[in-house]
DRENTI-410289 format. One record per residue (C-alpha): residue number from 1; residue in three letters; chain; x, y, z. Coordinates in nm, 3 decimals, decimal comma, padded with zeros to 5 digits. Example, Ala and Ser with C-alpha at 12.3 -4.5 7.8 and 13.67 -1.06 7.14 Angstrom:
1:Ala:A:01,230:-00,450:00,780
2:Ser:A:01,367:-00,106:00,714
END
This chain:
1:Unk:A:10,603:09,034:06,867
2:Unk:A:10,674:08,679:06,731
3:Unk:A:10,653:08,387:06,951
4:Unk:A:10,846:08,011:06,847
5:Unk:A:10,809:07,689:06,970
6:Unk:A:11,084:07,464:06,952
7:Unk:A:11,189:07,106:07,115
8:Unk:A:11,497:07,108:07,341
9:Unk:A:11,738:06,865:07,550
10:Unk:A:11,807:06,927:07,917
11:Unk:A:12,032:06,667:08,101
12:Unk:A:11,918:06,694:08,496
13:Unk:A:11,957:06,423:08,830
14:Unk:A:11,680:06,440:09,026
15:Unk:A:11,616:06,287:09,322
16:Unk:A:11,281:06,119:09,423
17:Unk:A:11,136:05,955:09,754
18:Unk:A:10,977:05,627:09,729
19:Unk:A:10,663:05,588:09,850
20:Unk:A:10,736:05,373:10,147
21:Unk:A:11,003:05,583:10,220
22:Unk:A:10,760:05,894:10,200
23:Unk:A:10,537:05,708:10,463
24:Unk:A:10,780:05,615:10,658
25:Unk:A:10,896:05,949:10,759
26:Unk:A:10,528:06,035:10,793
27:Unk:A:10,437:05,796:11,023
28:Unk:A:10,749:05,877:11,253
29:Unk:A:10,688:06,203:11,289
30:Unk:A:10,287:06,145:11,410
31:Unk:A:10,225:06,190:11,786
32:Unk:A:09,988:05,867:11,959
33:Unk:A:09,647:06,024:11,809
34:Unk:A:09,727:06,100:11,540
35:Unk:A:09,883:05,820:11,365
36:Unk:A:09,558:05,626:11,610
37:Unk:A:09,342:05,812:11,349
38:Unk:A:09,575:05,789:11,077
39:Unk:A:09,540:05,406:11,117
40:Unk:A:09,142:05,443:11,133
41:Unk:A:09,143:05,637:10,825
42:Unk:A:09,369:05,399:10,654
43:Unk:A:09,092:05,119:10,752
44:Unk:A:08,837:05,244:10,614
45:Unk:A:09,009:05,380:10,286
46:Unk:A:09,161:04,982:10,301
47:Unk:A:08,915:04,705:10,214
48:Unk:A:09,255:04,477:10,250
49:Unk:A:09,328:04,596:10,591
50:Unk:A:09,189:04,476:10,934
51:Unk:A:09,257:04,400:11,339
52:Unk:A:09,389:04,091:11,402
53:Unk:A:09,232:03,977:11,677
54:Unk:A:09,498:03,642:11,717
55:Unk:A:09,811:03,926:11,713
56:Unk:A:09,574:04,111:11,979
57:Unk:A:09,613:03,807:12,219
58:Unk:A:09,989:03,723:12,155
59:Unk:A:10,086:04,115:12,238
60:Unk:A:09,902:04,148:12,544
61:Unk:A:10,118:03,832:12,639
62:Unk:A:10,400:03,940:12,517
63:Unk:A:10,472:04,357:12,453
64:Unk:A:10,755:04,513:12,404
65:Unk:A:10,912:04,585:12,737
66:Unk:A:11,287:04,684:12,863
67:Unk:A:11,496:04,751:13,121
68:Unk:A:11,678:05,043:13,090
69:Unk:A:12,029:05,072:13,063
70:Unk:A:12,040:04,647:12,957
71:Unk:A:11,981:04,612:12,559
72:Unk:A:12,235:04,811:12,435
73:Unk:A:12,325:04,797:12,057
74:Unk:A:12,556:04,502:12,077
75:Unk:A:12,358:04,314:12,321
76:Unk:A:12,185:03,949:12,143
77:Unk:A:11,818:04,072:12,286
78:Unk:A:11,901:04,426:12,119
79:Unk:A:11,741:04,496:11,839
80:Unk:A:11,898:04,347:11,492
81:Unk:A:12,147:04,539:11,210
82:Unk:A:11,798:04,573:11,024
83:Unk:A:11,610:04,740:11,244
84:Unk:A:11,914:04,938:11,359
85:Unk:A:11,984:05,122:11,021
86:Unk:A:11,622:05,141:10,893
87:Unk:A:11,547:05,468:10,949
88:Unk:A:11,891:05,619:10,783
89:Unk:A:11,795:05,323:10,511
90:Unk:A:11,522:05,558:10,457
91:Unk:A:11,714:05,855:10,446
92:Unk:A:11,938:05,714:10,181
93:Unk:A:11,664:05,581:09,975
94:Unk:A:11,634:05,240:10,022
95:Unk:A:11,383:04,981:10,039
96:Unk:A:11,390:04,679:10,260
97:Unk:A:11,134:04,404:10,330
98:Unk:A:10,989:04,505:10,635
99:Unk:A:10,744:04,232:10,884
100:Unk:A:10,412:04,247:10,798
101:Unk:A:10,278:04,261:11,118
102:Unk:A:10,302:04,512:11,441
103:Unk:A:10,436:04,473:11,752
104:Unk:A:10,284:04,556:12,094
105:Unk:A:10,363:04,675:12,395
106:Unk:A:10,200:04,479:12,665
107:Unk:A:09,829:04,476:12,772
108:Unk:A:09,629:04,490:13,155
109:Unk:A:09,372:04,356:12,969
110:Unk:A:09,196:04,637:13,054
111:Unk:A:08,938:04,794:12,745
112:Unk:A:09,190:05,028:12,606
113:Unk:A:08,942:05,251:12,416
114:Unk:A:08,704:05,266:12,660
115:Unk:A:09,035:05,408:12,956
116:Unk:A:09,107:05,640:12,641
117:Unk:A:08,711:05,761:12,675
118:Unk:A:08,732:05,801:13,019
119:Unk:A:09,062:05,977:13,016
120:Unk:A:08,937:06,249:12,748
121:Unk:A:08,873:06,562:12,944
122:Unk:A:08,553:06,698:12,868
123:Unk:A:08,487:07,002:12,617
124:Unk:A:08,452:07,309:12,874
125:Unk:A:08,200:07,633:12,800
126:Unk:A:08,386:07,855:12,585
127:Unk:A:08,399:08,191:12,609
128:Unk:A:08,187:08,305:12,336
129:Unk:A:07,915:08,094:12,404
130:Unk:A:07,943:08,178:12,770
131:Unk:A:07,921:08,523:12,623
132:Unk:A:07,638:08,475:12,404
133:Unk:A:07,414:08,301:12,622
134:Unk:A:07,404:08,629:12,830
135:Unk:A:07,363:08,840:12,564
136:Unk:A:07,046:08,648:12,392
137:Unk:A:06,853:08,703:12,711
138:Unk:A:06,900:09,101:12,715
139:Unk:A:06,586:09,242:12,522
140:Unk:A:06,777:09,435:12,286
141:Unk:A:06,656:09,623:11,962
142:Unk:A:06,788:09,387:11,662
143:Unk:A:07,062:09,643:11,537
144:Unk:A:07,234:09,619:11,873
145:Unk:A:07,172:09,228:11,889
146:Unk:A:07,374:09,203:11,539
147:Unk:A:07,602:09,406:11,638
148:Unk:A:07,691:09,292:11,956
149:Unk:A:07,697:08,960:11,830
150:Unk:A:07,966:09,023:11,516
151:Unk:A:08,193:09,209:11,835
152:Unk:A:08,124:08,894:12,090
153:Unk:A:08,283:08,652:11,762
154:Unk:A:08,582:08,890:11,731
155:Unk:A:08,706:08,920:12,090
156:Unk:A:09,021:08,717:12,162
157:Unk:A:09,050:08,452:12,393
158:Unk:A:09,121:08,728:12,594
159:Unk:A:08,803:08,835:12,601
160:Unk:A:08,934:09,164:12,488
161:Unk:A:08,869:09,344:12,116
162:Unk:A:09,101:09,229:11,842
163:Unk:A:09,094:09,022:11,561
164:Unk:A:09,061:09,147:11,282
165:Unk:A:09,067:09,505:11,422
166:Unk:A:09,470:09,542:11,535
167:Unk:A:09,528:09,769:11,200
168:Unk:A:09,201:10,032:11,341
169:Unk:A:09,375:10,160:11,665
170:Unk:A:09,511:10,477:11,761
171:Unk:A:09,816:10,626:11,820
172:Unk:A:09,777:10,453:12,212
173:Unk:A:09,673:10,109:12,066
174:Unk:A:09,306:10,202:12,159
175:Unk:A:09,057:10,057:11,909
176:Unk:A:08,838:10,305:11,734
177:Unk:A:08,451:10,283:11,710
178:Unk:A:08,558:10,420:11,345
179:Unk:A:08,705:10,039:11,348
180:Unk:A:08,432:09,838:11,466
181:Unk:A:08,204:10,022:11,240
182:Unk:A:08,383:09,954:10,943
183:Unk:A:08,405:09,626:10,990
184:Unk:A:08,096:09,579:11,102
185:Unk:A:07,867:09,790:10,756
186:Unk:A:08,118:09,610:10,575
187:Unk:A:07,972:09,244:10,715
188:Unk:A:07,639:09,329:10,714
189:Unk:A:07,669:09,444:10,323
190:Unk:A:07,856:09,104:10,231
191:Unk:A:07,549:08,897:10,428
192:Unk:A:07,313:09,125:10,202
193:Unk:A:07,460:09,034:09,857
194:Unk:A:07,439:08,664:10,027
195:Unk:A:07,087:08,699:10,103
196:Unk:A:07,032:08,830:09,771
197:Unk:A:07,175:08,595:09,582
198:Unk:A:07,019:08,285:09,756
199:Unk:A:06,636:08,481:09,653
200:Unk:A:06,761:08,470:09,341
201:Unk:A:06,821:08,176:09,306
202:Unk:A:06,404:08,046:09,429
203:Unk:A:06,250:07,910:09,081
204:Unk:A:05,919:08,162:09,063
205:Unk:A:05,737:07,908:08,887
206:Unk:A:05,683:07,679:09,242
207:Unk:A:05,479:07,945:09,315
208:Unk:A:05,163:07,946:09,144
209:Unk:A:05,176:08,336:09,028
210:Unk:A:05,290:08,493:09,388
211:Unk:A:05,633:08,656:09,322
212:Unk:A:05,912:08,498:09,493
213:Unk:A:05,967:08,882:09,662
214:Unk:A:05,575:08,851:09,734
215:Unk:A:05,634:08,491:09,879
216:Unk:A:05,972:08,561:10,085
217:Unk:A:05,793:08,860:10,201
218:Unk:A:05,505:08,571:10,356
219:Unk:A:05,772:08,361:10,491
220:Unk:A:05,846:08,611:10,724
221:Unk:A:05,789:08,536:11,105
222:Unk:A:05,778:08,825:11,386
223:Unk:A:06,077:08,584:11,588
224:Unk:A:06,256:08,593:11,333
225:Unk:A:06,526:08,664:11,452
226:Unk:A:06,701:08,825:11,152
227:Unk:A:06,343:09,010:11,051
228:Unk:A:06,434:09,398:11,032
229:Unk:A:06,733:09,294:10,813
230:Unk:A:06,553:09,093:10,547
231:Unk:A:06,300:09,326:10,538
232:Unk:A:06,493:09,597:10,461
233:Unk:A:06,659:09,451:10,179
234:Unk:A:06,270:09,283:10,056
235:Unk:A:06,139:09,606:10,058
236:Unk:A:06,394:09,755:09,874
237:Unk:A:06,374:09,489:09,557
238:Unk:A:06,119:09,517:09,267
239:Unk:A:05,917:09,250:09,190
240:Unk:A:06,221:09,134:08,962
241:Unk:A:06,481:09,123:09,241
242:Unk:A:06,651:09,425:09,096
243:Unk:A:06,731:09,713:09,381
244:Unk:A:06,575:10,021:09,386
245:Unk:A:06,825:10,214:09,515
246:Unk:A:07,185:10,184:09,570
247:Unk:A:07,277:09,871:09,854
248:Unk:A:07,373:10,160:10,086
249:Unk:A:07,062:10,352:10,102
250:Unk:A:06,837:10,025:10,115
251:Unk:A:07,084:09,876:10,385
252:Unk:A:07,014:10,198:10,599
253:Unk:A:06,791:10,063:10,880
254:Unk:A:07,023:09,793:10,933
255:Unk:A:07,375:09,976:10,890
256:Unk:A:07,535:10,127:11,237
257:Unk:A:07,645:10,390:11,356
258:Unk:A:07,920:10,546:11,584
259:Unk:A:07,652:10,564:11,876
260:Unk:A:07,528:10,233:11,755
261:Unk:A:07,887:10,025:11,791
262:Unk:A:07,930:10,255:12,106
263:Unk:A:07,582:10,144:12,273
264:Unk:A:07,641:09,741:12,133
265:Unk:A:07,995:09,769:12,317
266:Unk:A:07,837:09,923:12,644
267:Unk:A:07,658:09,623:12,683
268:Unk:A:07,895:09,385:12,615
269:Unk:A:08,095:09,537:12,907
270:Unk:A:07,877:09,475:13,186
271:Unk:A:07,876:09,115:13,075
272:Unk:A:08,022:08,865:13,352
273:Unk:A:08,294:08,815:13,380
274:Unk:A:08,360:09,183:13,373
275:Unk:A:08,610:09,308:13,183
276:Unk:A:08,533:09,156:12,828
277:Unk:A:08,501:09,402:12,570
278:Unk:A:08,794:09,615:12,683
279:Unk:A:09,042:09,755:12,397
280:Unk:A:09,323:09,761:12,622
281:Unk:A:09,404:09,646:12,955
282:Unk:A:09,379:09,964:13,143
283:Unk:A:08,988:09,974:13,044
284:Unk:A:08,958:09,615:13,107
285:Unk:A:09,126:09,672:13,473
286:Unk:A:08,898:10,055:13,483
287:Unk:A:08,552:09,768:13,416
288:Unk:A:08,600:09,556:13,729
289:Unk:A:08,607:09,839:13,952
290:Unk:A:08,327:09,836:14,228
291:Unk:A:08,182:10,183:14,257
292:Unk:A:08,093:10,113:14,561
293:Unk:A:08,401:10,047:14,729
294:Unk:A:08,567:10,271:14,908
295:Unk:A:08,923:10,306:14,737
296:Unk:A:08,736:10,389:14,387
297:Unk:A:08,850:10,656:14,317
298:Unk:A:09,216:10,671:14,407
299:Unk:A:09,229:10,249:14,249
300:Unk:A:09,113:10,443:13,936
301:Unk:A:09,327:10,748:13,973
302:Unk:A:09,629:10,477:13,975
303:Unk:A:09,563:10,278:13,687
304:Unk:A:09,449:10,589:13,480
305:Unk:A:09,769:10,763:13,580
306:Unk:A:10,019:10,462:13,744
307:Unk:A:09,962:10,136:13,537
308:Unk:A:10,293:10,125:13,391
309:Unk:A:10,451:10,288:13,727
310:Unk:A:10,293:09,994:13,926
311:Unk:A:10,417:09,730:13,644
312:Unk:A:10,800:09,867:13,722
313:Unk:A:10,678:09,811:14,116
314:Unk:A:10,790:10,199:14,136
315:Unk:A:10,576:10,228:14,457
316:Unk:A:10,777:10,561:14,637
317:Unk:A:10,708:10,746:14,266
318:Unk:A:10,370:10,698:14,364
319:Unk:A:10,349:10,722:14,675
320:Unk:A:10,535:11,096:14,655
321:Unk:A:10,325:11,202:14,339
322:Unk:A:09,935:11,085:14,529
323:Unk:A:10,077:11,191:14,870
324:Unk:A:09,908:10,926:15,030
325:Unk:A:10,044:10,682:15,319
326:Unk:A:10,262:10,416:15,202
327:Unk:A:10,103:10,106:15,336
328:Unk:A:09,723:10,232:15,209
329:Unk:A:09,951:10,258:14,824
330:Unk:A:10,083:09,875:14,905
331:Unk:A:09,738:09,774:14,952
332:Unk:A:09,557:09,950:14,701
333:Unk:A:09,833:09,837:14,439
334:Unk:A:09,868:09,501:14,566
335:Unk:A:09,438:09,470:14,502
336:Unk:A:09,509:09,595:14,131
337:Unk:A:09,779:09,337:14,048
338:Unk:A:09,511:09,101:14,171
339:Unk:A:09,261:09,207:13,906
340:Unk:A:09,223:08,998:13,571
341:Unk:A:09,332:09,121:13,248
342:Unk:A:09,275:08,814:13,084
343:Unk:A:08,939:08,736:13,177
344:Unk:A:08,843:08,514:12,943
345:Unk:A:09,167:08,295:13,031
346:Unk:A:08,942:08,093:13,265
347:Unk:A:08,729:07,967:12,966
348:Unk:A:08,825:07,730:12,721
349:Unk:A:08,869:07,739:12,311
350:Unk:A:08,778:07,569:12,087
351:Unk:A:09,003:07,292:12,060
352:Unk:A:09,096:07,113:12,405
353:Unk:A:09,440:07,023:12,426
354:Unk:A:09,485:06,618:12,567
355:Unk:A:09,839:06,442:12,593
356:Unk:A:09,870:06,091:12,532
357:Unk:A:10,200:05,984:12,631
358:Unk:A:10,343:05,747:12,341
359:Unk:A:10,604:05,585:12,622
360:Unk:A:10,566:05,449:12,997
361:Unk:A:10,813:05,489:13,212
362:Unk:A:10,764:05,204:13,544
363:Unk:A:11,026:05,202:13,834
364:Unk:A:11,012:04,819:13,910
365:Unk:A:11,239:04,722:14,208
366:Unk:A:11,502:05,026:14,155
367:Unk:A:11,530:04,940:13,743
368:Unk:A:11,355:05,161:13,524
369:Unk:A:11,132:04,959:13,257
370:Unk:A:11,051:05,136:12,942
371:Unk:A:10,748:05,021:12,707
372:Unk:A:10,516:05,216:12,432
373:Unk:A:10,128:05,267:12,510
374:Unk:A:10,022:05,121:12,151
375:Unk:A:09,729:04,943:12,320
376:Unk:A:09,550:05,216:12,154
377:Unk:A:09,691:05,155:11,819
378:Unk:A:09,490:04,915:11,574
379:Unk:A:09,689:04,566:11,539
380:Unk:A:09,649:04,546:11,155
381:Unk:A:09,702:04,312:10,920
382:Unk:A:09,643:04,178:10,585
383:Unk:A:09,265:04,044:10,503
384:Unk:A:09,309:03,630:10,401
385:Unk:A:08,937:03,677:10,207
386:Unk:A:09,148:03,920:09,999
387:Unk:A:09,479:03,737:09,937
388:Unk:A:09,246:03,460:09,862
389:Unk:A:09,072:03,688:09,628
390:Unk:A:09,404:03,785:09,451
391:Unk:A:09,474:03,387:09,436
392:Unk:A:09,198:03,297:09,275
393:Unk:A:09,202:03,244:08,876
394:Unk:A:08,815:03,274:08,836
395:Unk:A:08,882:03,698:08,972
396:Unk:A:08,890:04,003:08,699
397:Unk:A:09,218:04,130:08,582
398:Unk:A:09,080:04,504:08,684
399:Unk:A:08,979:04,285:09,018
400:Unk:A:09,354:04,183:09,115
401:Unk:A:09,501:04,507:08,985
402:Unk:A:09,263:04,668:09,206
403:Unk:A:09,306:04,443:09,538
404:Unk:A:09,738:04,437:09,470
405:Unk:A:09,760:04,815:09,474
406:Unk:A:09,580:04,788:09,836
407:Unk:A:09,761:04,520:09,946
408:Unk:A:10,108:04,725:09,888
409:Unk:A:09,977:05,045:10,018
410:Unk:A:09,854:04,843:10,370
411:Unk:A:10,225:04,674:10,351
412:Unk:A:10,402:05,017:10,345
413:Unk:A:10,163:05,113:10,642
414:Unk:A:10,221:04,821:10,884
415:Unk:A:10,612:04,791:10,782
416:Unk:A:10,578:05,201:10,875
417:Unk:A:10,405:05,229:11,243
418:Unk:A:10,643:04,893:11,307
419:Unk:A:10,913:05,078:11,243
420:Unk:A:10,785:05,369:11,369
421:Unk:A:10,760:05,174:11,656
422:Unk:A:11,092:05,005:11,681
423:Unk:A:11,271:05,314:11,658
424:Unk:A:11,070:05,524:11,916
425:Unk:A:11,136:05,228:12,190
426:Unk:A:11,523:05,223:12,121
427:Unk:A:11,549:05,670:12,145
428:Unk:A:11,324:05,636:12,455
429:Unk:A:11,524:05,361:12,617
430:Unk:A:11,857:05,502:12,536
431:Unk:A:11,758:05,885:12,704
432:Unk:A:11,581:05,684:13,002
433:Unk:A:11,942:05,472:13,027
434:Unk:A:12,098:05,820:12,989
435:Unk:A:11,895:06,056:13,269
436:Unk:A:11,838:05,790:13,543
437:Unk:A:11,980:06,053:13,754
438:Unk:A:11,690:06,222:13,688
439:Unk:A:11,409:05,984:13,749
440:Unk:A:11,633:05,895:14,065
441:Unk:A:11,714:06,265:14,195
442:Unk:A:11,487:06,522:13,961
443:Unk:A:11,521:06,826:13,753
444:Unk:A:11,861:06,951:13,950
445:Unk:A:12,036:06,615:13,772
446:Unk:A:11,928:06,624:13,453
447:Unk:A:12,195:06,554:13,193
448:Unk:A:12,287:06,803:12,952
449:Unk:A:12,241:06,611:12,644
450:Unk:A:12,245:06,670:12,213
451:Unk:A:11,990:06,416:11,957
452:Unk:A:12,370:06,388:11,752
453:Unk:A:12,492:06,186:12,087
454:Unk:A:12,169:05,935:12,080
455:Unk:A:12,203:05,931:11,677
456:Unk:A:12,556:05,873:11,763
457:Unk:A:12,458:05,599:12,045
458:Unk:A:12,208:05,401:11,843
459:Unk:A:12,397:05,414:11,488
460:Unk:A:12,078:05,659:11,372
461:Unk:A:12,087:06,046:11,173
462:Unk:A:12,004:06,291:11,371
463:Unk:A:11,707:06,346:11,138
464:Unk:A:11,575:06,030:11,218
465:Unk:A:11,560:06,152:11,592
466:Unk:A:11,396:06,447:11,557
467:Unk:A:11,148:06,309:11,395
468:Unk:A:11,066:06,087:11,622
469:Unk:A:11,054:06,278:11,936
470:Unk:A:10,869:06,522:11,769
471:Unk:A:10,521:06,608:11,979
472:Unk:A:10,542:06,325:12,232
473:Unk:A:10,555:06,236:12,543
474:Unk:A:10,707:06,042:12,794
475:Unk:A:10,488:05,937:13,084
476:Unk:A:10,732:05,920:13,386
477:Unk:A:10,684:05,827:13,764
478:Unk:A:10,773:06,188:13,796
479:Unk:A:10,539:06,308:13,581
480:Unk:A:10,464:06,349:13,165
481:Unk:A:10,698:06,511:12,991
482:Unk:A:10,824:06,584:12,624
483:Unk:A:11,096:06,365:12,499
484:Unk:A:11,234:06,725:12,391
485:Unk:A:11,291:06,755:12,733
486:Unk:A:11,497:06,508:12,797
487:Unk:A:11,747:06,730:12,533
488:Unk:A:11,915:06,970:12,723
489:Unk:A:12,225:07,259:12,634
490:Unk:A:12,528:07,202:12,914
491:Unk:A:12,702:07,511:13,083
492:Unk:A:13,033:07,407:13,239
493:Unk:A:13,124:07,386:13,570
494:Unk:A:13,432:07,489:13,726
495:Unk:A:13,500:07,066:13,776
496:Unk:A:13,472:07,035:13,433
497:Unk:A:13,105:06,876:13,491
498:Unk:A:12,837:06,969:13,218
499:Unk:A:12,479:07,055:13,349
500:Unk:A:12,187:07,087:13,171
501:Unk:A:12,017:07,456:13,081
502:Unk:A:11,679:07,290:13,258
503:Unk:A:11,895:07,193:13,581
504:Unk:A:12,121:07,585:13,544
505:Unk:A:11,725:07,720:13,607
506:Unk:A:11,589:07,501:13,824
507:Unk:A:11,881:07,637:14,051
508:Unk:A:11,768:07,991:14,001
509:Unk:A:11,437:07,940:14,039
510:Unk:A:11,573:07,833:14,381
511:Unk:A:11,741:08,122:14,442
512:Unk:A:11,433:08,325:14,404
513:Unk:A:11,232:08,158:14,588
514:Unk:A:11,493:08,171:14,898
515:Unk:A:11,572:08,533:14,849
516:Unk:A:11,531:08,835:15,092
517:Unk:A:11,188:08,975:14,933
518:Unk:A:11,303:09,371:15,065
519:Unk:A:11,608:09,287:14,884
520:Unk:A:11,574:09,079:14,588
521:Unk:A:11,854:08,915:14,396
522:Unk:A:11,977:09,091:14,097
523:Unk:A:12,090:08,880:13,794
524:Unk:A:12,462:08,993:13,900
525:Unk:A:12,408:08,837:14,263
526:Unk:A:12,242:08,526:14,064
527:Unk:A:12,567:08,499:13,846
528:Unk:A:12,795:08,547:14,156
529:Unk:A:12,609:08,276:14,313
530:Unk:A:12,644:07,990:14,097
531:Unk:A:12,984:08,108:13,997
532:Unk:A:13,042:08,062:14,364
533:Unk:A:12,860:07,667:14,360
534:Unk:A:13,106:07,635:14,051
535:Unk:A:12,929:07,755:13,763
536:Unk:A:13,031:08,018:13,511
537:Unk:A:12,768:08,169:13,393
538:Unk:A:12,748:08,514:13,181
539:Unk:A:12,510:08,775:13,304
540:Unk:A:12,334:08,789:13,013
541:Unk:A:12,284:08,401:12,972
542:Unk:A:12,084:08,446:13,376
543:Unk:A:11,924:08,742:13,220
544:Unk:A:11,739:08,484:12,949
545:Unk:A:11,704:08,213:13,175
546:Unk:A:11,503:08,443:13,412
547:Unk:A:11,281:08,556:13,155
548:Unk:A:11,220:08,211:13,061
549:Unk:A:11,085:08,119:13,388
550:Unk:A:10,886:08,472:13,357
551:Unk:A:11,060:08,559:13,686
552:Unk:A:10,986:08,943:13,708
553:Unk:A:11,330:09,126:13,740
554:Unk:A:11,530:09,231:14,102
555:Unk:A:11,288:09,558:14,106
556:Unk:A:11,012:09,461:14,050
557:Unk:A:11,020:09,177:14,278
558:Unk:A:11,134:09,452:14,619
559:Unk:A:10,834:09,453:14,802
560:Unk:A:10,831:09,818:15,033
END
């Protein structure tokens, strides 16, 4: 095969976003907490950025605030044309010379950083931490202790055995002990390889004639939690740190057997909360049964044989097959329904979600005031010291080049943040104006609204609106809502008025809450009731809305 190299010309047109455009788009999408972290990181990285204390005081006296509905795009007090079109300019790749400093929403004299700290939820106990505290208190052989710790690490948030064992289930969806066995032993082999590599990396000259293997052996203590594991490896190596037998033979004392897995899993299933370590929902519920309960055997029978019937509310079938009184069955089934199929769900995950609203909506004398909660964002300016240094004839060219680059980067950041705030403020003000009835009267009065409508009203591109509201929240007199909540699809009523999807869902929930539990409303019944109220909705739409609200079917809701 002969290879040749040659030159050729190719003409093509490529679109390349300028750094200002890229950063502005990125900043626009950031929720408030991430924006704060981004600004702090940039201040650490860029020596020309600093907080403007004078602007801080000025912002607390001024602030960005507007009564919803009083600032339309044509008002003299509304943002100017450059502000209005800036984000569309980003979409068309044009750069403007935007202002250098950040406008701020008003302050109330409180320490914003301390307020944020006080409002941050305390980190709770994780499921793993709770189980490991109990596990470490048990007097267990080292092998069982290691297996148990491995299994606890691999429980899912519900407390059930899961990742990485999903593919190791049998036909009924139960995790096989063989799968757990293989996964644990693979982890032992990997840990052994890592331990041997660490030994071989030691310098033998530092041990004054003793071999590395001998020195490591002498360093082992009786209280070392991994003593048995390390001894197995060290005893399987010669003084040249070469294994005297295959790795699995060396690790035989610490590799698990199927019985070991069964023992460790059984001990985990005795920990609190009861039900952890289960391999399916049925086992989880069985673990929670009290053997001293008079109805223990009956509950066990129902969980083992009729769990699906309970889920589908087929009480007559259960009564017929168990030959028990209907009242007895109802009472026991209700007790089973109140058992926790997700015992780990009451514990926190590793990350604690926390929402800091970008937008604050307040009611004052019958009007709604919109302001941005940007008092947490450091107010930035360019360092006067580095401005002077840039103009200093004595400064070296390379120093000036460095400062010039940092200042340009700082300007881009400040401009991007200012543009984000202006755009978010305009969109939020318009949302409050459109959704005034929701704020006055509740979710049933939420109007259907598309992002394109807001974009057209404000003269923005719809993608700009989408980025601006992404992962951002508004604090209103009716609670905290994601900005996306205010955009909802529509259903047309018989009088020609559109109803939002959220308001229709709310009406469905009200109907179900007020139904006769002995004869609950079917989806068809709900369709008829909505039609009587002037809303023509297909049955499949009602079914979709009901499922979205996590409302069970009429058969499952029926009370006997």
